[in-house]
C-alpha positions as a Python dict, from the first residue, in 0.01 Angstrom:
ca = {
    (1, 'M'): (0, 0, 0),
    (2, 'G'): (281, 226, 114),
    (3, 'K'): (444, 153, -195),
    (4, 'T'): (111, 242, -422),
    (5, 'S'): (71, 547, -241),
    (6, 'S'): (443, 668, -313),
    (7, 'Y'): (404, 576, -646),
    (8, 'R'): (97, 796, -700),
    (9, 'L'): (257, 1099, -493),
    (10, 'G'): (546, 1037, -735),
    (11, 'T'): (293, 1055, -1071),
    (12, 'W'): (109, 1348, -934),
    (13, 'V'): (437, 1542, -846),
    (14, 'A'): (580, 1475, -1213),
    (15, 'E'): (244, 1584, -1378),
    (16, 'I'): (236, 1911, -1171),
    (17, 'V'): (606, 1966, -1258),
    (18, 'L'): (496, 1902, -1620),
    (19, 'I'): (215, 2124, -1620),
    (20, 'V'): (423, 2413, -1468),
    (21, 'L'): (692, 2372, -1705),
    (22, 'G'): (433, 2378, -2006),
    (23, 'L'): (303, 2681, -1877),
    (24, 'I'): (620, 2830, -1847),
    (25, 'F'): (709, 2748, -2230),
    (26, 'L'): (379, 2893, -2323),
    (27, 'I'): (445, 3225, -2190),
    (28, 'P'): (627, 3361, -2465),
    (29, 'F'): (310, 3264, -2699),
    (30, 'Y'): (83, 3460, -2451),
    (31, 'F'): (290, 3765, -2492),
    (32, 'L'): (274, 3730, -2873),
    (33, 'L'): (-99, 3672, -2922),
    (34, 'V'): (-225, 3937, -2660),
    (35, 'N'): (30, 4222, -2794),
    (36, 'S'): (-77, 4122, -3130),
    (37, 'V'): (-449, 4263, -3108),
    (38, 'K'): (-291, 4593, -2874),
    (39, 'S'): (-231, 4942, -3029),
    (40, 'F'): (167, 5043, -3036),
    (41, 'G'): (114, 5256, -2718),
    (42, 'D'): (-67, 4952, -2546),
    (43, 'I'): (235, 4727, -2641),
    (44, 'L'): (487, 4951, -2518),
    (45, 'A'): (293, 5072, -2176),
    (46, 'H'): (93, 4745, -2058),
    (47, 'S'): (277, 4450, -2259),
    (48, 'A'): (193, 4169, -1994),
    (49, 'S'): (-188, 4316, -1958),
    (50, 'W'): (-480, 4154, -2119),
    (51, 'P'): (-622, 4404, -2402),
    (52, 'T'): (-884, 4635, -2307),
    (53, 'I'): (-965, 4663, -2692),
    (54, 'F'): (-889, 4412, -2934),
    (55, 'R'): (-771, 4535, -3254),
    (56, 'F'): (-798, 4283, -3507),
    (57, 'E'): (-706, 4526, -3781),
    (58, 'N'): (-347, 4480, -3678),
    (59, 'Y'): (-368, 4166, -3893),
    (60, 'A'): (-540, 4308, -4181),
    (61, 'N'): (-230, 4595, -4168),
    (62, 'A'): (27, 4362, -4126),
    (63, 'W'): (-101, 4106, -4424),
    (64, 'N'): (-81, 4424, -4657),
    (65, 'K'): (209, 4545, -4511),
    (66, 'I'): (444, 4263, -4596),
    (67, 'N'): (264, 4118, -4882),
    (68, 'F'): (191, 3808, -4683),
    (69, 'P'): (8, 3591, -4949),
    (70, 'T'): (361, 3637, -5186),
    (71, 'A'): (590, 3559, -4883),
    (72, 'L'): (399, 3249, -4786),
    (73, 'G'): (380, 3136, -5173),
    (74, 'N'): (767, 3174, -5145),
    (75, 'S'): (803, 3009, -4834),
    (76, 'L'): (584, 2714, -4894),
    (77, 'L'): (747, 2663, -5253),
    (78, 'V'): (1124, 2658, -5109),
    (79, 'T'): (1007, 2435, -4834),
    (80, 'I'): (826, 2203, -5001),
    (81, 'V'): (1092, 2169, -5297),
    (82, 'S'): (1383, 2163, -5076),
    (83, 'N'): (1216, 1894, -4850),
    (84, 'A'): (1099, 1671, -5157),
    (85, 'L'): (1469, 1670, -5323),
    (86, 'L'): (1641, 1633, -4983),
    (87, 'L'): (1412, 1340, -4895),
    (88, 'L'): (1474, 1169, -5237),
    (89, 'I'): (1865, 1242, -5274),
    (90, 'S'): (1947, 1168, -4904),
    (91, 'S'): (1733, 853, -4861),
    (92, 'M'): (1887, 723, -5184),
    (93, 'A'): (2249, 816, -5074),
    (94, 'A'): (2213, 669, -4765),
    (95, 'Y'): (2091, 332, -4902),
    (96, 'Q'): (2389, 331, -5158),
    (97, 'M'): (2637, 382, -4853),
    (98, 'V'): (2500, 121, -4665),
    (99, 'R'): (2442, -149, -4886),
    (100, 'H'): (2795, -95, -5075),
    (101, 'D'): (3021, -52, -4777),
    (102, 'T'): (3337, 42, -4957),
    (103, 'R'): (3600, 250, -4860),
    (104, 'F'): (3485, 534, -5094),
    (105, 'N'): (3131, 519, -4910),
    (106, 'R'): (3265, 530, -4603),
    (107, 'L'): (3485, 837, -4660),
    (108, 'L'): (3237, 1008, -4819),
    (109, 'F'): (2998, 954, -4516),
    (110, 'G'): (3247, 1066, -4281),
    (111, 'L'): (3317, 1392, -4484),
    (112, 'L'): (2935, 1442, -4435),
    (113, 'V'): (2916, 1377, -4069),
    (114, 'A'): (3210, 1631, -4044),
    (115, 'A'): (3038, 1879, -4221),
    (116, 'M'): (2754, 1864, -3967),
    (117, 'V'): (2973, 2060, -3723),
    (118, 'V'): (3107, 2329, -3957),
    (119, 'P'): (2949, 2664, -3858),
    (120, 'F'): (2728, 2832, -4133),
    (121, 'Q'): (2878, 3193, -4056),
    (122, 'S'): (3250, 3029, -4180),
    (123, 'I'): (3125, 2980, -4492),
    (124, 'M'): (2908, 3264, -4562),
    (125, 'L'): (3167, 3455, -4772),
    (126, 'P'): (3273, 3161, -4983),
    (127, 'L'): (2904, 3088, -5031),
    (128, 'M'): (2852, 3404, -5178),
    (129, 'E'): (3146, 3409, -5393),
    (130, 'V'): (3004, 3059, -5524),
    (131, 'S'): (2668, 3178, -5577),
    (132, 'N'): (2780, 3479, -5760),
    (133, 'V'): (2989, 3266, -6017),
    (134, 'L'): (2696, 3022, -6069),
    (135, 'S'): (2445, 3281, -6069),
    (136, 'L'): (2271, 3139, -5798),
    (137, 'N'): (2185, 3508, -5636),
    (138, 'N'): (1847, 3655, -5619),
    (139, 'S'): (1640, 3322, -5742),
    (140, 'I'): (1442, 3073, -5571),
    (141, 'P'): (1637, 2784, -5756),
    (142, 'G'): (1926, 2903, -5590),
    (143, 'L'): (1803, 2911, -5242),
    (144, 'I'): (1678, 2558, -5296),
    (145, 'L'): (2006, 2414, -5422),
    (146, 'C'): (2190, 2583, -5122),
    (147, 'Y'): (1947, 2396, -4879),
    (148, 'L'): (2016, 2082, -5049),
    (149, 'G'): (2402, 2126, -4965),
    (150, 'F'): (2339, 2235, -4611),
    (151, 'G'): (2053, 1966, -4538),
    (152, 'A'): (2231, 1673, -4693),
    (153, 'P'): (2482, 1579, -4419),
    (154, 'L'): (2201, 1570, -4141),
    (155, 'S'): (1939, 1392, -4367),
    (156, 'V'): (2192, 1117, -4482),
    (157, 'F'): (2309, 1069, -4125),
    (158, 'L'): (1929, 979, -4026),
    (159, 'F'): (1878, 769, -4305),
    (160, 'H'): (2202, 587, -4272),
    (161, 'G'): (2139, 493, -3938),
    (162, 'F'): (1790, 357, -3984),
    (163, 'I'): (1866, 178, -4308),
    (164, 'K'): (2077, -26, -4110),
    (165, 'T'): (1819, -158, -3939),
    (166, 'V'): (1620, -284, -4239),
    (167, 'P'): (1660, -663, -4293),
    (168, 'V'): (1883, -755, -4587),
    (169, 'E'): (1688, -1073, -4643),
    (170, 'V'): (1356, -882, -4755),
    (171, 'E'): (1567, -710, -5020),
    (172, 'Q'): (1731, -1028, -5119),
    (173, 'A'): (1388, -1205, -5186),
    (174, 'A'): (1245, -921, -5402),
    (175, 'R'): (1558, -936, -5601),
    (176, 'V'): (1525, -1305, -5648),
    (177, 'D'): (1178, -1231, -5780),
    (178, 'G'): (1301, -1038, -6046),
    (179, 'S'): (1283, -698, -5883),
    (180, 'S'): (1539, -413, -5988),
    (181, 'R'): (1755, -215, -5759),
    (182, 'Y'): (1523, 80, -5821),
    (183, 'G'): (1220, -153, -5773),
    (184, 'V'): (1373, -292, -5435),
    (185, 'F'): (1409, 52, -5314),
    (186, 'F'): (1104, 223, -5377),
    (187, 'R'): (881, -71, -5332),
    (188, 'I'): (1025, -240, -5012),
    (189, 'V'): (1284, -7, -4864),
    (190, 'C'): (1088, 326, -4885),
    (191, 'P'): (768, 187, -4711),
    (192, 'L'): (998, 71, -4430),
    (193, 'L'): (1150, 417, -4394),
    (194, 'L'): (834, 601, -4361),
    (195, 'P'): (915, 704, -3987),
    (196, 'M'): (1244, 835, -4090),
    (197, 'F'): (1087, 1011, -4394),
    (198, 'V'): (872, 1197, -4162),
    (199, 'T'): (1123, 1267, -3882),
    (200, 'V'): (1356, 1439, -4172),
    (201, 'L'): (1033, 1630, -4323),
    (202, 'I'): (983, 1765, -3968),
    (203, 'L'): (1339, 1870, -3880),
    (204, 'N'): (1377, 2009, -4233),
    (205, 'T'): (1101, 2179, -4239),
    (206, 'L'): (1141, 2338, -3876),
    (207, 'W'): (1506, 2498, -4018),
    (208, 'I'): (1380, 2591, -4374),
    (209, 'W'): (1039, 2766, -4251),
    (210, 'N'): (1220, 2985, -3992),
    (211, 'D'): (1546, 3041, -4150),
    (212, 'Y'): (1659, 3401, -4195),
    (213, 'L'): (2012, 3414, -4265),
    (214, 'L'): (2036, 3174, -4585),
    (215, 'P'): (1740, 3377, -4754),
    (216, 'S'): (1904, 3726, -4647),
    (217, 'L'): (2195, 3645, -4834),
    (218, 'I'): (2052, 3507, -5139),
    (219, 'L'): (1730, 3679, -5217),
    (220, 'N'): (1721, 4053, -5257),
    (221, 'A'): (1412, 4127, -5465),
    (222, 'P'): (1097, 4230, -5267),
    (223, 'E'): (879, 3993, -5471),
    (224, 'L'): (1123, 3690, -5351),
    (225, 'R'): (1114, 3735, -4973),
    (226, 'T'): (1002, 3468, -4743),
    (227, 'I'): (837, 3495, -4439),
    (228, 'P'): (1102, 3565, -4201),
    (229, 'I'): (1267, 3834, -4440),
    (230, 'A'): (920, 4005, -4494),
    (231, 'T'): (877, 4022, -4138),
    (232, 'Y'): (1221, 4160, -4046),
    (233, 'M'): (1126, 4445, -4282),
    (234, 'L'): (926, 4586, -4016),
    (235, 'F'): (1201, 4645, -3805),
    (236, 'G'): (1422, 4940, -3880),
    (237, 'Q'): (1702, 5126, -3790),
    (238, 'Y'): (1529, 5392, -3576),
    (239, 'T'): (1141, 5237, -3563),
    (240, 'K'): (1000, 4918, -3504),
    (241, 'Q'): (657, 4849, -3579),
    (242, 'W'): (550, 4604, -3311),
    (243, 'D'): (175, 4656, -3380),
    (244, 'L'): (245, 4509, -3708),
    (245, 'A'): (549, 4269, -3648),
    (246, 'L'): (360, 4077, -3408),
    (247, 'P'): (48, 4014, -3628),
    (248, 'A'): (292, 3905, -3903),
    (249, 'L'): (483, 3668, -3654),
    (250, 'V'): (157, 3499, -3573),
    (251, 'L'): (51, 3466, -3927),
    (252, 'G'): (410, 3330, -4000),
    (253, 'I'): (427, 3089, -3733),
    (254, 'T'): (55, 2952, -3768),
    (255, 'P'): (139, 2715, -4076),
    (256, 'I'): (437, 2561, -3920),
    (257, 'V'): (263, 2484, -3569),
    (258, 'V'): (-23, 2329, -3730),
    (259, 'F'): (202, 2102, -3925),
    (260, 'I'): (417, 2013, -3639),
    (261, 'L'): (91, 1920, -3441),
    (262, 'A'): (-20, 1717, -3722),
    (263, 'M'): (322, 1543, -3736),
    (264, 'Q'): (483, 1560, -3397),
    (265, 'K'): (385, 1160, -3305),
    (266, 'Y'): (615, 1030, -3563),
    (267, 'I'): (938, 1244, -3450),
    (268, 'V'): (1001, 1057, -3144),
    (269, 'S'): (1024, 690, -3277),
    (270, 'G'): (1191, 773, -3612),
    (271, 'I'): (1498, 948, -3439),
    (272, 'A'): (1515, 665, -3165),
    (273, 'A'): (1489, 412, -3439),
    (274, 'G'): (1769, 606, -3654),
    (275, 'A'): (1988, 638, -3337),
    (276, 'V'): (1974, 255, -3247),
    (277, 'K'): (2274, 179, -3519),
    (278, 'G'): (2365, 527, -3602),
}
């Protein structure tokens, strides 16, 4: 009886701690939401208080100010195409490295893993020089190509560890039945990689959607701005339009929050499975 009571007490304490931590993490969202419907003066004077007058016109003004439909379209295009290419290329590359364990493939995999620890700031200037030579500046395809280069190391690393858990016998049986190498990969291996596909999709989507630095280096034209760049335009050297910036932030994070809530159940199982033999 004593053990049962201690177990219940420990469970209650753990639940209370988790609830408190959850509320703490939600505090920034509270400030963001309540201040997004205040006037500029109220934001500066009473940022923590509940709004006395809800100014939902802030959202309409922010929508027009940053040209939100265009920025949203650019962000969706970059995120979707980059993710599709990263999933396809990284999974195929990792499969080749695992199933053909040659010295070259081991060296290539080691270089990809080493690239994960290189800070982006250290290669900004070489990146700009290369992008100028290849005419990648001020173009959506150029930005997508850069995301492929920077996103491939982590994606290949995760796929590499997960593919090791796929039984080789299943592939051998398919080859005996007459399936080609591509048929084995797309019909047999890809369905088994679904948890890792979702995991890589979530991680890369979070990174690409919220990234500011790389698009700010590649994209210059106003009609090519992604959501982070368009939102940053509301912050000048001498003025900060908080009554527009906060609604713009809410508009910008809403699609990604909905996406993460819909996909989050896959991420823990995918990362755990990929780390078992990574």
